[in-house]
N, C-alpha and C positions, 0 to 999 in steps of 0.2 A: 751831207754825204756827197763826195765828189763823184764824177762820172765813172771813174775807175772803180771806186768802191761799189757803186750801184750795179755796174756790169758784173763784177766778180760775184757779188752776193746774189744776183738774180740767176746766174748761170749754174752755180754750184748748188748741191743739196743744202737744205736749210740748216742741218746740223753742222755742216762744214762752215757755212756762212757765219753762223753764230760763234763758232770756235775761232774763226779768223778775226772777227770783231773783238771778241774777248781778249785774245792774245795780243792783238795790235794795240789795245788800250794799255797793256802792261809794258810795252816798249816805249821808253821816254827819250825825247830829244832834250839833252841837258846842256845848257849854255854855261860857260864859266862864271857868269854873273849870278847863277843859282836858279834861273828861270827854267821850268820844265813843262813840256807839253807832250802828250802821247802822240805816237805815230798816227793813230786813227784820227785824232782831233786835228792833226796837221794835214789830213787828207790822204794819207798813205796806208799801206798794208805791209805788215811784217808778220809772217806766219811760218812756223817750223824753222826758225832761223837761229843761228848761233853767232857769237862774236859781238864785238862792240865797235862797229864802224863809225867814222866821223863824217859829218855833212857840213859843208860850208854854207851858211845861211845867215840872214839878218834876223837878229833876236827882236821879238816884239816888245820885250821889256826894256833892254838897255839900248836898243836901236843901233847896235854895232854889228858888223859883219864878222862873225867868229865861227870857229869850228865847234859844232855841237856834237857831243858824243852820244851815241845811241846805246842806252842801257836797259836791261830788263829789270823791272821793279815788281817784286812779288806783291807787296801791299800798296795798292793805289788808294788815294783818298777818295 
């Protein structure tokens, strides 16, 4: 858990913190190569959000700097 995640989850009520973590795990950073990682596992937070923004980042799988699309996935593995 990153410093930001620790701070947010410690300051907010436990029910909100649990909801933030749950929802952040459903938002996936998707690389064009097919690699996916949740926002939470990447060290971020995405809660009560809409839209599909893009993030320029290096993929841990293909090692290329590409635009990763942020998508909400209902069924996570």
